[in-house]
N, CA, C and O atoms as a GROMACS GRO file, in nm:
protein
  236
    1MET      N    1   0.856   1.257  -1.026
    1MET     CA    2   0.893   1.252  -0.886
    1MET      C    3   0.808   1.146  -0.814
    1MET      O    4   0.687   1.140  -0.833
    2THR      N    5   0.870   1.066  -0.735
    2THR     CA    6   0.802   0.959  -0.664
    2THR      C    7   0.737   1.013  -0.537
    2THR      O    8   0.798   1.088  -0.461
    3THR      N    9   0.612   0.973  -0.516
    3THR     CA   10   0.541   1.007  -0.394
    3THR      C   11   0.547   0.887  -0.301
    3THR      O   12   0.504   0.777  -0.338
    4TRP      N   13   0.600   0.907  -0.182
    4TRP     CA   14   0.613   0.800  -0.083
    4TRP      C   15   0.506   0.815   0.024
    4TRP      O   16   0.476   0.926   0.068
    5LEU      N   17   0.448   0.703   0.064
    5LEU     CA   18   0.342   0.702   0.164
    5LEU      C   19   0.382   0.617   0.283
    5LEU      O   20   0.460   0.522   0.270
    6THR      N   21   0.329   0.652   0.399
    6THR     CA   22   0.344   0.565   0.516
    6THR      C   23   0.240   0.454   0.505
    6THR      O   24   0.152   0.458   0.419
    7THR      N   25   0.249   0.356   0.593
    7THR     CA   26   0.150   0.249   0.592
    7THR      C   27   0.012   0.303   0.626
    7THR      O   28  -0.088   0.255   0.572
    8THR      N   29   0.004   0.401   0.713
    8THR     CA   30  -0.125   0.461   0.749
    8THR      C   31  -0.185   0.534   0.630
    8THR      O   32  -0.304   0.522   0.604
    9GLU      N   33  -0.104   0.610   0.558
    9GLU     CA   34  -0.152   0.682   0.440
    9GLU      C   35  -0.198   0.584   0.332
    9GLU      O   36  -0.301   0.606   0.268
   10ALA      N   37  -0.121   0.476   0.313
   10ALA     CA   38  -0.158   0.376   0.213
   10ALA      C   39  -0.291   0.310   0.252
   10ALA      O   40  -0.377   0.288   0.166
   11ALA      N   41  -0.308   0.281   0.380
   11ALA     CA   42  -0.433   0.220   0.427
   11ALA      C   43  -0.552   0.312   0.401
   11ALA      O   44  -0.658   0.267   0.358
   12GLU      N   45  -0.534   0.440   0.427
   12GLU     CA   46  -0.641   0.537   0.403
   12GLU      C   47  -0.679   0.542   0.255
   12GLU      O   48  -0.797   0.548   0.222
   13ARG      N   49  -0.580   0.541   0.169
   13ARG     CA   50  -0.608   0.548   0.024
   13ARG      C   51  -0.678   0.422  -0.026
   13ARG      O   52  -0.762   0.427  -0.115
   14LEU      N   53  -0.642   0.307   0.034
   14LEU     CA   54  -0.702   0.181  -0.008
   14LEU      C   55  -0.834   0.152   0.062
   14LEU      O   56  -0.911   0.066   0.019
   15GLY      N   57  -0.862   0.225   0.170
   15GLY     CA   58  -0.985   0.201   0.245
   15GLY      C   59  -0.978   0.075   0.328
   15GLY      O   60  -1.079   0.007   0.349
   16VAL      N   61  -0.858   0.043   0.376
   16VAL     CA   62  -0.837  -0.075   0.461
   16VAL      C   63  -0.765  -0.032   0.587
   16VAL      O   64  -0.726   0.084   0.601
   17SER      N   65  -0.746  -0.124   0.679
   17SER     CA   66  -0.674  -0.094   0.802
   17SER      C   67  -0.523  -0.101   0.779
   17SER      O   68  -0.478  -0.168   0.685
   18PRO      N   69  -0.445  -0.033   0.862
   18PRO     CA   70  -0.300  -0.047   0.852
   18PRO      C   71  -0.254  -0.193   0.869
   18PRO      O   72  -0.156  -0.234   0.808
   19LYS      N   73  -0.326  -0.269   0.950
   19LYS     CA   74  -0.293  -0.411   0.968
   19LYS      C   75  -0.302  -0.487   0.835
   19LYS      O   76  -0.220  -0.574   0.807
   20THR      N   77  -0.402  -0.453   0.754
   20THR     CA   78  -0.417  -0.515   0.622
   20THR      C   79  -0.299  -0.477   0.532
   20THR      O   80  -0.250  -0.561   0.456
   21VAL      N   81  -0.255  -0.353   0.540
   21VAL     CA   82  -0.140  -0.309   0.461
   21VAL      C   83  -0.016  -0.390   0.502
   21VAL      O   84   0.058  -0.439   0.416
   22TYR      N   85   0.007  -0.406   0.633
   22TYR     CA   86   0.121  -0.487   0.680
   22TYR      C   87   0.110  -0.630   0.631
   22TYR      O   88   0.211  -0.691   0.594
   23ARG      N   89  -0.011  -0.686   0.632
   23ARG     CA   90  -0.030  -0.824   0.586
   23ARG      C   91   0.003  -0.836   0.438
   23ARG      O   92   0.066  -0.932   0.396
   24ARG      N   93  -0.040  -0.738   0.359
   24ARG     CA   94  -0.009  -0.741   0.215
   24ARG      C   95   0.140  -0.724   0.189
   24ARG      O   96   0.193  -0.783   0.095
   25ILE      N   97   0.207  -0.645   0.270
   25ILE     CA   98   0.353  -0.633   0.259
   25ILE      C   99   0.418  -0.768   0.291
   25ILE      O  100   0.507  -0.814   0.219
   26SER      N  101   0.373  -0.830   0.398
   26SER     CA  102   0.431  -0.959   0.441
   26SER      C  103   0.410  -1.070   0.340
   26SER      O  104   0.499  -1.151   0.318
   27ASP      N  105   0.291  -1.073   0.277
   27ASP     CA  106   0.266  -1.181   0.181
   27ASP      C  107   0.313  -1.147   0.040
   27ASP      O  108   0.298  -1.228  -0.052
   28GLY      N  109   0.370  -1.028   0.022
   28GLY     CA  110   0.431  -0.992  -0.105
   28GLY      C  111   0.336  -0.934  -0.208
   28GLY      O  112   0.375  -0.912  -0.323
   29THR      N  113   0.211  -0.907  -0.170
   29THR     CA  114   0.117  -0.850  -0.267
   29THR      C  115   0.125  -0.698  -0.275
   29THR      O  116   0.064  -0.638  -0.363
   30LEU      N  117   0.199  -0.636  -0.184
   30LEU     CA  118   0.221  -0.491  -0.187
   30LEU      C  119   0.369  -0.464  -0.166
   30LEU      O  120   0.426  -0.502  -0.064
   31ALA      N  121   0.430  -0.398  -0.263
   31ALA     CA  122   0.572  -0.365  -0.253
   31ALA      C  123   0.592  -0.253  -0.151
   31ALA      O  124   0.516  -0.156  -0.148
   32ALA      N  125   0.693  -0.267  -0.069
   32ALA     CA  126   0.726  -0.164   0.030
   32ALA      C  127   0.876  -0.162   0.050
   32ALA      O  128   0.946  -0.259   0.020
   33TYR      N  129   0.924  -0.052   0.100
   33TYR     CA  130   1.067  -0.033   0.124
   33TYR      C  131   1.084   0.007   0.269
   33TYR      O  132   1.010   0.092   0.319
   34ARG      N  133   1.180  -0.053   0.336
   34ARG     CA  134   1.200  -0.026   0.478
   34ARG      C  135   1.319   0.068   0.495
   34ARG      O  136   1.426   0.046   0.439
   35LEU      N  137   1.298   0.174   0.573
   35LEU     CA  138   1.406   0.267   0.603
   35LEU      C  139   1.500   0.205   0.704
   35LEU      O  140   1.457   0.159   0.810
   36ALA      N  141   1.627   0.202   0.672
   36ALA     CA  142   1.726   0.141   0.761
   36ALA      C  143   1.736   0.214   0.894
   36ALA      O  144   1.757   0.151   0.998
   37SER      N  145   1.721   0.344   0.892
   37SER     CA  146   1.739   0.422   1.013
   37SER      C  147   1.627   0.403   1.115
   37SER      O  148   1.652   0.403   1.236
   38SER      N  149   1.504   0.388   1.066
   38SER     CA  150   1.391   0.379   1.160
   38SER      C  151   1.315   0.247   1.154
   38SER      O  152   1.241   0.214   1.246
   39GLY      N  153   1.334   0.171   1.047
   39GLY     CA  154   1.260   0.047   1.029
   39GLY      C  155   1.120   0.069   0.976
   39GLY      O  156   1.045  -0.027   0.957
   40GLN      N  157   1.084   0.195   0.950
   40GLN     CA  158   0.951   0.228   0.901
   40GLN      C  159   0.938   0.191   0.754
   40GLN      O  160   1.031   0.211   0.675
   41TYR      N  161   0.822   0.138   0.717
   41TYR     CA  162   0.794   0.106   0.577
   41TYR      C  163   0.751   0.232   0.503
   41TYR      O  164   0.684   0.319   0.557
   42LYS      N  165   0.791   0.238   0.376
   42LYS     CA  166   0.745   0.342   0.284
   42LYS      C  167   0.695   0.271   0.160
   42LYS      O  168   0.753   0.173   0.114
   43ILE      N  169   0.586   0.322   0.104
   43ILE     CA  170   0.521   0.261  -0.010
   43ILE      C  171   0.508   0.367  -0.119
   43ILE      O  172   0.465   0.479  -0.093
   44ARG      N  173   0.545   0.330  -0.241
   44ARG     CA  174   0.529   0.423  -0.353
   44ARG      C  175   0.381   0.432  -0.389
   44ARG      O  176   0.313   0.330  -0.399
   45ALA      N  177   0.333   0.553  -0.409
   45ALA     CA  178   0.192   0.574  -0.442
   45ALA      C  179   0.151   0.496  -0.566
   45ALA      O  180   0.041   0.442  -0.572
   46GLU      N  181   0.238   0.488  -0.665
   46GLU     CA  182   0.203   0.417  -0.788
   46GLU      C  183   0.189   0.266  -0.767
   46GLU      O  184   0.121   0.199  -0.844
   47ASP      N  185   0.252   0.212  -0.662
   47ASP     CA  186   0.237   0.069  -0.632
   47ASP      C  187   0.097   0.037  -0.579
   47ASP      O  188   0.054  -0.078  -0.585
   48LEU      N  189   0.028   0.136  -0.528
   48LEU     CA  190  -0.109   0.113  -0.480
   48LEU      C  191  -0.205   0.088  -0.595
   48LEU      O  192  -0.308   0.023  -0.576
   49GLU      N  193  -0.173   0.136  -0.715
   49GLU     CA  194  -0.259   0.116  -0.831
   49GLU      C  195  -0.281  -0.032  -0.858
   49GLU      O  196  -0.386  -0.071  -0.909
   50HIS      N  197  -0.184  -0.116  -0.824
   50HIS     CA  198  -0.196  -0.261  -0.845
   50HIS      C  199  -0.293  -0.324  -0.746
   50HIS      O  200  -0.338  -0.436  -0.766
   51GLN      N  201  -0.324  -0.252  -0.640
   51GLN     CA  202  -0.415  -0.303  -0.538
   51GLN      C  203  -0.561  -0.267  -0.567
   51GLN      O  204  -0.652  -0.319  -0.502
   52ILE      N  205  -0.582  -0.179  -0.663
   52ILE     CA  206  -0.717  -0.132  -0.694
   52ILE      C  207  -0.764  -0.199  -0.822
   52ILE      O  208  -0.699  -0.190  -0.926
   53GLU      N  209  -0.879  -0.265  -0.814
   53GLU     CA  210  -0.935  -0.335  -0.929
   53GLU      C  211  -1.064  -0.267  -0.972
   53GLU      O  212  -1.143  -0.223  -0.888
   54PRO      N  213  -1.087  -0.260  -1.103
   54PRO     CA  214  -1.214  -0.203  -1.149
   54PRO      C  215  -1.330  -0.296  -1.116
   54PRO      O  216  -1.315  -0.418  -1.113
   55VAL      N  217  -1.443  -0.236  -1.092
   55VAL     CA  218  -1.564  -0.313  -1.064
   55VAL      C  219  -1.649  -0.311  -1.190
   55VAL      O  220  -1.678  -0.205  -1.244
   56SER      N  221  -1.690  -0.431  -1.235
   56SER     CA  222  -1.773  -0.436  -1.355
   56SER      C  223  -1.918  -0.406  -1.318
   56SER      O  224  -1.965  -0.441  -1.210
   57LYS      N  225  -1.985  -0.343  -1.409
   57LYS     CA  226  -2.125  -0.307  -1.387
   57LYS      C  227  -2.212  -0.428  -1.421
   57LYS      O  228  -2.206  -0.482  -1.531
   58GLU      N  229  -2.294  -0.468  -1.324
   58GLU     CA  230  -2.383  -0.582  -1.347
   58GLU      C  231  -2.510  -0.533  -1.413
   58GLU      O  232  -2.558  -0.423  -1.386
   59ASP      N  233  -2.565  -0.615  -1.501
   59ASP     CA  234  -2.690  -0.580  -1.570
   59ASP      C  235  -2.809  -0.607  -1.484
   59ASP      O  236  -2.923  -0.584  -1.525
   0.00000   0.00000   0.00000
């Protein structure tokens, strides 16, 4: 089952502002789907995984 998030929820999970989420949607680095009825963006939770990068441990 797909979990859908609002831009605010996606921002909270990523630790960024909603404005950053909108910018990533606009530049194509974050996939989003727009509801025809309201114009609101919805983001699949699994698409956020592409936005999270592992941090390497420095010696």
